[in-house]
C-alpha positions in Angstrom: 80.5 115.2 121.5 81.2 111.0 120.4 83.9 111.9 118.0 87.3 110.9 119.0 90.5 113.5 119.0 91.3 114.7 116.1 94.6 113.4 116.3 93.6 109.6 116.4 93.0 109.6 113.0 96.3 109.8 111.7 99.0 109.4 114.7 99.9 105.9 115.9 99.9 105.5 119.5 102.5 103.7 121.2 103.1 99.6 120.8 100.3 100.4 117.6 101.7 98.3 114.3 101.1 100.0 111.2 99.9 96.9 109.5 98.6 93.8 110.9 98.5 90.5 109.0 95.9 87.9 109.3 95.8 84.8 107.3 92.7 83.3 106.0 92.2 79.4 107.5 89.1 78.8 105.0 90.6 79.9 101.9 93.3 79.0 100.8 96.5 81.7 99.6 94.2 84.6 101.1 94.7 87.2 104.2 93.7 90.4 105.3 95.9 92.7 105.9 94.7 95.9 108.7 96.2 99.1 107.9 95.6 101.8 110.8 95.4 105.2 110.1 94.0 104.6 106.8 91.1 105.7 104.6 89.5 105.1 101.6 92.4 107.2 99.1 95.1 104.4 100.1 92.5 101.3 99.9 91.4 102.2 96.3 95.4 102.8 95.6 96.5 99.5 97.1 93.8 97.2 95.8 93.5 98.9 92.3 97.4 98.0 92.3 96.9 94.5 93.3 94.6 93.8 91.2 97.0 94.4 88.2 98.9 91.2 89.4 97.8 88.6 87.1 98.5 85.9 89.5 95.9 87.9 92.2 92.8 85.7 92.6 90.9 88.4 94.6 91.5 92.1 95.8 89.1 94.1 98.3 89.4 96.5 101.1 86.6 97.6 103.4 87.0 100.7 106.1 84.7 98.9 109.1 83.4 101.8 110.2 83.5 105.9 109.1 84.7 106.7 113.1 87.3 104.0 113.2 90.8 105.0 110.8 91.6 100.9 109.9 91.5 100.0 106.2 91.0 96.0 106.1 92.5 94.7 102.4 91.7 91.4 101.5 94.0 89.6 99.1 93.5 85.8 97.5 96.3 84.6 95.3 97.2 82.1 93.1 99.2 78.9 94.9 102.7 79.7 94.3 102.3 83.2 95.0 102.0 84.5 98.5 99.7 87.1 99.7 101.9 88.9 101.6 104.3 88.6 98.5 101.7 90.0 96.5 100.5 93.2 99.0 104.4 93.6 99.6 104.9 94.0 95.5 101.9 96.1 95.6 103.2 98.2 97.9 106.9 98.8 95.9 105.5 99.3 92.4 102.8 101.9 93.9 105.5 103.7 95.4 107.3 103.5 91.6 104.3 105.0 90.2 103.7 107.7 92.9 107.9 108.7 92.5 107.3 108.9 88.8 104.3 111.1 88.6 105.9 113.9 91.2 109.2 113.5 89.2 107.2 114.3 85.8 104.9 116.9 87.4 108.3 118.9 88.7 109.4 118.7 85.2 106.2 119.9 84.1 106.4 123.1 87.1 109.7 123.4 85.7 109.2 123.8 82.0 105.9 126.7 82.7 108.7 128.5 84.7 106.4 128.4 88.0 108.9 127.2 90.5 
C-alpha cells in the first residue's frame, strides 16, 4: 500500500515547525504560510477570518496534495500592515471566537440539564 502511516497526518516529527513563513519576492506585502499537519477545516476558517480584516487585500489557501498533510495560506495586505501581523491577528480572533462558542455551548447544555 502506498499510503503513509496514519500518525503522520497529525504528529509533528522532531525538528518540524508547525508554521513556516515564506515572504513573496514578486508581490509587495504578500507572504505564504505553510501549516503542517492540517487540512481544509483549518484552512477555510483562517481564510475566512483573514478576509474579515479590511487591511487584507487577498487571502486564499490550498492543500497541494491529498496525501500530504500540509496547507498553504497566501496573504496580501495593505502597505502599512504586514501579512505576519494579519495572520497573527486572524489566529487570535479565531481563538477568541471559538472560546466564545464553547462557552455558549456549555451554557446551553447546562440550561437543558444535559450535563
